[in-house]
DSSP file (Angstrom, degrees, kcal/mol; ACC not computed):
  #  RESIDUE AA STRUCTURE BP1 BP2  ACC     N-H-->O    O-->H-N    N-H-->O    O-->H-N    TCO  KAPPA ALPHA  PHI   PSI    X-CA   Y-CA   Z-CA
    1    1 A M              0   0    0      0, 0.0    34,-0.2     0, 0.0    32,-0.0   0.000 360.0 360.0 360.0 142.0  -38.6    1.5   38.3
    2    2 A V  E     -A   34   0A   0     32,-2.0    32,-2.4     2,-0.0     2,-0.1  -0.944 360.0-143.4-122.9 107.4  -37.1    1.5   41.8
    3    3 A P  E     -A   33   0A   0      0, 0.0     2,-0.4     0, 0.0    30,-0.2  -0.412  13.2-159.8 -72.2 147.2  -35.2   -1.7   42.6
    4    4 A V  E     +A   32   0A   0     28,-2.9    27,-2.7    -2,-0.1    28,-1.6  -0.988  11.9 176.3-128.6 136.0  -35.4   -3.0   46.2
    5    5 A A  E     -A   30   0A   0     -2,-0.4     2,-0.6    25,-0.3    23,-0.0  -0.980  32.1-124.8-137.9 150.3  -32.9   -5.4   47.9
    6    6 A A  E     -A   29   0A   0     23,-2.9    23,-2.5    -2,-0.3     2,-0.4  -0.871  36.9-169.7 -91.5 119.4  -32.4   -6.9   51.3
    7    7 A V  E     +A   28   0A   0     -2,-0.6     2,-0.3    21,-0.2    21,-0.2  -0.935  12.1 171.1-119.5 133.9  -28.9   -6.1   52.3
    8    8 A A  E     +A   27   0A   0     19,-2.6    19,-3.1    -2,-0.4     2,-0.3  -0.986   3.2 171.6-138.1 148.3  -26.9   -7.4   55.3
    9    9 A G  E     +A   26   0A   0     -2,-0.3     2,-0.3    17,-0.2    17,-0.2  -0.973   3.9 174.0-150.9 163.7  -23.3   -7.1   56.3
   10   10 A G  E     -A   25   0A   0     15,-2.3    15,-2.8    -2,-0.3     2,-0.3  -0.985   6.8-165.2-165.6 163.1  -21.0   -7.9   59.1
   11   11 A G  E     +A   24   0A   0     -2,-0.3     2,-0.3    13,-0.2    13,-0.2  -0.958   5.5 178.3-150.1 166.5  -17.4   -7.8   60.1
   12   12 A G  E     -A   23   0A   0     11,-2.3    11,-3.0    -2,-0.3     2,-0.3  -0.984   8.2-156.4-164.1 166.0  -15.1   -9.2   62.8
   13   13 A G  E     -A   22   0A   0     -2,-0.3     9,-0.2     9,-0.2     2,-0.1  -0.987  14.1-125.7-150.1 157.8  -11.5   -9.2   63.8
   14   14 A G        -     0   0    0      7,-2.8     2,-0.1    -2,-0.3     5,-0.0  -0.437  32.1 -99.6 -97.0 174.2   -9.1  -11.3   65.8
   15   15 A T    > > -     0   0    0     -2,-0.1     5,-2.4     1,-0.1     3,-0.7  -0.373  38.1-102.1 -85.4 170.8   -6.8  -10.3   68.7
   16   16 A R  G > 5S+     0   0    0      1,-0.3     3,-1.1     3,-0.2    -1,-0.1   0.850 124.9  56.9 -63.4 -32.9   -3.1   -9.6   68.2
   17   17 A E  G 3 5S+     0   0    0      1,-0.3    -1,-0.3     2,-0.1    -3,-0.0   0.793 105.3  53.3 -66.6 -26.7   -2.4  -13.1   69.6
   18   18 A N  G < 5S-     0   0    0     -3,-0.7    -1,-0.3     3,-0.1     3,-0.2   0.441 130.3 -93.6 -85.8  -2.9   -4.5  -14.5   66.8
   19   19 A G  T < 5 -     0   0    0     -3,-1.1    -3,-0.2    -4,-0.3    -2,-0.1   0.315  51.9-101.5 102.2  -7.1   -2.6  -12.6   64.1
   20   20 A G      < +     0   0    0     -5,-2.4    -1,-0.1     1,-0.2    -4,-0.1   0.779  61.4 170.3  65.6  29.0   -5.0   -9.6   64.1
   21   21 A R        -     0   0    0     -6,-0.3    -7,-2.8    -3,-0.2     2,-0.4  -0.435  16.0-159.1 -75.0 148.7   -6.9  -10.7   61.0
   22   22 A V  E     -A   13   0A   0     -9,-0.2     2,-0.3    -2,-0.1    -9,-0.2  -0.966   8.1-173.4-129.1 143.2  -10.0   -8.8   60.0
   23   23 A G  E     -A   12   0A   0    -11,-3.0   -11,-2.3    -2,-0.4     2,-0.3  -0.959   5.6-174.5-136.6 156.4  -12.9   -9.9   57.8
   24   24 A F  E     -A   11   0A   0     -2,-0.3     2,-0.3   -13,-0.2   -13,-0.2  -0.993   3.7-175.5-148.2 142.3  -16.0   -8.3   56.3
   25   25 A G  E     -A   10   0A   0    -15,-2.8   -15,-2.3    -2,-0.3     2,-0.3  -0.982   3.8-170.6-139.4 152.7  -18.9   -9.7   54.3
   26   26 A I  E     -A    9   0A   0     -2,-0.3     2,-0.4   -17,-0.2   -17,-0.2  -0.995   1.9-168.1-142.3 146.0  -21.9   -8.3   52.6
   27   27 A R  E     -A    8   0A   0    -19,-3.1   -19,-2.6    -2,-0.3     2,-0.4  -0.999   1.9-173.3-137.6 132.9  -24.9   -9.9   51.0
   28   28 A A  E     -A    7   0A   0     -2,-0.4   -21,-0.2   -21,-0.2    -2,-0.0  -0.992   3.0-173.7-128.6 125.3  -27.6   -8.4   48.8
   29   29 A V  E     -A    6   0A   0    -23,-2.5   -23,-2.9    -2,-0.4     2,-0.1  -0.973  29.4-117.9-118.8 126.0  -30.7  -10.3   47.8
   30   30 A P  E     +A    5   0A   0      0, 0.0   -25,-0.3     0, 0.0     3,-0.1  -0.409  29.3 179.2 -64.5 134.1  -33.1   -8.8   45.3
   31   31 A A  E     -     0   0A   0    -27,-2.7    15,-2.3     1,-0.4     2,-0.3   0.716  49.8 -89.2-104.0 -31.3  -36.6   -8.4   46.8
   32   32 A G  E     -AB   4  45A   0    -28,-1.6   -28,-2.9    13,-0.3    -1,-0.4  -0.977  40.7 -81.9 152.8-162.7  -38.4   -6.8   43.8
   33   33 A V  E     -AB   3  44A   0     11,-2.3    11,-2.9    -2,-0.3     2,-0.7  -0.983  18.8-130.3-138.8 150.5  -39.1   -3.4   42.2
   34   34 A F  E     -AB   2  43A   0    -32,-2.4   -32,-2.0    -2,-0.3     2,-0.6  -0.920  29.3-154.5 -94.9 114.8  -41.6   -0.6   42.6
   35   35 A A  E     - B   0  42A   0      7,-3.1     7,-2.5    -2,-0.7     2,-0.5  -0.826   7.8-164.8 -94.7 123.2  -42.9    0.0   39.1
   36   36 A I  E     + B   0  41A   0     -2,-0.6     2,-0.4     5,-0.2     5,-0.2  -0.937  17.9 159.2-112.8 121.3  -44.2    3.6   38.7
   37   37 A R  E >   - B   0  40A   0      3,-2.6     3,-2.0    -2,-0.5    -2,-0.0  -0.971  68.0 -12.2-145.9 126.5  -46.4    4.3   35.7
   38   38 A D  T 3  S-     0   0    0     -2,-0.4     3,-0.1     1,-0.3    -1,-0.1   0.845 127.4 -54.1  53.8  38.8  -48.8    7.2   35.1
   39   39 A G  T 3  S+     0   0    0      1,-0.2     2,-0.4     0, 0.0    -1,-0.3   0.510 114.6 116.7  78.0   4.0  -48.6    8.2   38.8
   40   40 A E  E <   -B   37   0A   0     -3,-2.0    -3,-2.6     2,-0.0     2,-0.5  -0.897  52.0-152.0-109.2 134.9  -49.6    4.6   39.9
   41   41 A V  E     -B   36   0A   0     -2,-0.4     2,-0.4    -5,-0.2    -5,-0.2  -0.904  14.1-178.9-109.8 129.7  -47.1    2.5   42.0
   42   42 A K  E     -B   35   0A   0     -7,-2.5    -7,-3.1    -2,-0.5     2,-0.5  -0.981  23.1-131.8-127.3 140.9  -47.2   -1.3   41.8
   43   43 A W  E     -B   34   0A   0     -2,-0.4    -9,-0.2    -9,-0.2   -11,-0.0  -0.792  19.0-171.7 -90.8 128.3  -45.0   -3.7   43.7
   44   44 A R  E     -B   33   0A   0    -11,-2.9   -11,-2.3    -2,-0.5    -2,-0.0  -0.922  16.0-146.3-120.5 102.3  -43.4   -6.5   41.6
   45   45 A P  E     -B   32   0A   0      0, 0.0   -13,-0.3     0, 0.0     2,-0.3  -0.337  15.7-118.5 -69.9 149.7  -41.7   -9.1   43.8
   46   46 A A        -     0   0    0    -15,-2.3     2,-0.5   -16,-0.0     0, 0.0  -0.644  23.6-134.4 -83.5 144.1  -38.6  -10.9   42.5
   47   47 A M        -     0   0    0     -2,-0.3     2,-1.1     4,-0.0     3,-0.1  -0.880   5.0-142.0-103.0 129.4  -38.8  -14.6   42.1
   48   48 A N     >  -     0   0    0     -2,-0.5     4,-1.8     1,-0.2     3,-0.2  -0.776  16.5-172.6 -89.0  99.8  -35.9  -16.8   43.4
   49   49 A V  H  > S+     0   0    0     -2,-1.1     4,-2.5     1,-0.2     5,-0.2   0.865  81.5  57.3 -64.1 -37.6  -35.6  -19.5   40.8
   50   50 A N  H  > S+     0   0    0      1,-0.2     4,-2.3     2,-0.2    -1,-0.2   0.903 107.2  48.0 -61.0 -41.0  -33.1  -21.5   42.8
   51   51 A R  H  > S+     0   0    0      2,-0.2     4,-2.3     1,-0.2    -1,-0.2   0.889 110.9  51.2 -67.4 -38.7  -35.5  -21.8   45.7
   52   52 A A  H  X S+     0   0    0     -4,-1.8     4,-1.9     2,-0.2    -2,-0.2   0.906 111.2  47.8 -64.8 -41.4  -38.4  -22.8   43.4
   53   53 A I  H  X S+     0   0    0     -4,-2.5     4,-2.1     2,-0.2    -2,-0.2   0.922 111.3  50.2 -65.4 -44.2  -36.2  -25.5   41.8
   54   54 A L  H  X S+     0   0    0     -4,-2.3     4,-2.2     1,-0.2    -2,-0.2   0.908 108.9  52.4 -61.2 -41.9  -35.1  -26.8   45.2
   55   55 A G  H  X S+     0   0    0     -4,-2.3     4,-2.2     1,-0.2    -1,-0.2   0.907 109.1  50.0 -60.6 -41.8  -38.7  -27.0   46.4
   56   56 A G  H  X S+     0   0    0     -4,-1.9     4,-2.5     1,-0.2    -1,-0.2   0.883 109.5  51.1 -63.8 -39.0  -39.6  -29.0   43.3
   57   57 A Q  H  X S+     0   0    0     -4,-2.1     4,-2.5     2,-0.2    -2,-0.2   0.895 109.8  49.7 -65.5 -40.4  -36.7  -31.4   43.9
   58   58 A I  H  X S+     0   0    0     -4,-2.2     4,-2.3     2,-0.2    -2,-0.2   0.921 112.2  47.4 -65.0 -43.7  -37.8  -31.9   47.5
   59   59 A V  H  X S+     0   0    0     -4,-2.2     4,-2.4     1,-0.2    -2,-0.2   0.920 113.2  49.2 -63.1 -43.9  -41.4  -32.6   46.5
   60   60 A G  H  X S+     0   0    0     -4,-2.5     4,-2.2     2,-0.2    -2,-0.2   0.914 111.3  48.0 -62.7 -44.1  -40.3  -35.0   43.8
   61   61 A A  H  X S+     0   0    0     -4,-2.5     4,-2.1     2,-0.2    -1,-0.2   0.899 112.3  49.7 -64.5 -41.0  -37.9  -37.0   46.2
   62   62 A T  H  X S+     0   0    0     -4,-2.3     4,-2.3     2,-0.2    -1,-0.2   0.910 109.8  51.3 -63.7 -42.0  -40.7  -37.2   48.8
   63   63 A A  H  X S+     0   0    0     -4,-2.4     4,-2.7     1,-0.2    -2,-0.2   0.904 109.3  50.6 -62.3 -41.7  -43.2  -38.5   46.2
   64   64 A L  H  X S+     0   0    0     -4,-2.2     4,-2.4     1,-0.2    -1,-0.2   0.906 110.8  48.9 -63.5 -41.1  -40.7  -41.2   45.0
   65   65 A L  H  X S+     0   0    0     -4,-2.1     4,-2.1     2,-0.2    -2,-0.2   0.907 113.2  46.7 -64.8 -41.6  -40.1  -42.3   48.6
   66   66 A V  H  X S+     0   0    0     -4,-2.3     4,-2.4     2,-0.2    -2,-0.2   0.921 112.6  49.1 -66.9 -43.8  -43.9  -42.5   49.3
   67   67 A I  H  X S+     0   0    0     -4,-2.7     4,-2.4     1,-0.2    -2,-0.2   0.908 111.6  50.4 -63.1 -41.5  -44.6  -44.4   46.0
   68   68 A G  H  X S+     0   0    0     -4,-2.4     4,-1.9    -5,-0.2    -1,-0.2   0.905 111.0  48.3 -62.5 -42.1  -41.8  -46.8   46.8
   69   69 A A  H  X S+     0   0    0     -4,-2.1     4,-1.2     2,-0.2    -2,-0.2   0.893 112.9  47.7 -65.7 -40.4  -43.2  -47.5   50.3
   70   70 A V  H  < S+     0   0    0     -4,-2.4    -2,-0.2     1,-0.2    -1,-0.2   0.892 110.4  52.2 -67.5 -40.0  -46.7  -48.0   49.0
   71   71 A A  H  < S+     0   0    0     -4,-2.4    -2,-0.2     1,-0.2    -1,-0.2   0.870 109.7  49.0 -66.5 -36.3  -45.4  -50.4   46.3
   72   72 A R  H  <        0   0    0     -4,-1.9    -1,-0.2     1,-0.2    -2,-0.2   0.790 360.0 360.0 -71.3 -27.5  -43.5  -52.5   48.8
   73   73 A A     <        0   0    0     -4,-1.2    -1,-0.2    -5,-0.1    -2,-0.2   0.465 360.0 360.0 -80.5 360.0  -46.6  -52.7   51.1
């Protein structure tokens, strides 16, 4: 298996008048893996469970609002 991730980073710094502070950040998000078996390569994407849960919550809240509006009408 060969893991794959989307990686981003950045940095910045202030001027001497600002105190000269410097910062750096990096973020890595799993994208999936390349599974290699018997000379055959298959892509297996990673699933973001947090995004799936948030999507379900948004759909549920929208459904409740629509049902409430229909019931009042």
